[in-house]
C-alpha positions, 0 to 999 in steps of 0.5 A: 502842786502849784498852778499858774494862769496868765490872762491878757486884755487889749484895751486901746491898743495896750495889752494888759496882763494879769498873772495868777499863781496858787502857791503853798505857804511855808511851814507844812500847815497846808496853807496856800496863797494866791498871788497876782501881778498885773500891768502892761505886757512887756513892762514890770508889773504895776501891782502885786497882790496876794489873797488868802491863806486858804486851806489846801491847794484845792480851795486856792485853785477853786478861788483861782478858777473863780477869779479867772472866770470873773476876769473873763467876763470883763474881756481877759482871755487866757494866753499861752505866753510864759509867765514873765513876772514869776520872780515878782510873785516869788518875791511876794511869797518870800515876803508872806513867808518871812518872819511875822512881827510879834504881838504882845504876849506872843514873843519871847522876851530876850533882855540884853546883858 
């Protein structure tokens, strides 16, 4: 189960768009992330961010609803357009799921030779 939301706001003749998505992290640990892409509608996003992790989809969706309500308070409205920045959000999730850098003492040492 994942959830996506698109919000827009007209500002001085420009349409500002924010796409939000709740997605699970890899690893079957029950951790979820919120992903955000923002920018001018019809263009590439100017910002892609993530927030979390959250324990389970309900926690992530609760925060997604809170963010949407806050944005609604400053003039953003839900739109029914298809998500246009899905690939950008998937790339951010892939980056988050990628190999994590080792901290001292956490990684095996593999001497060459």
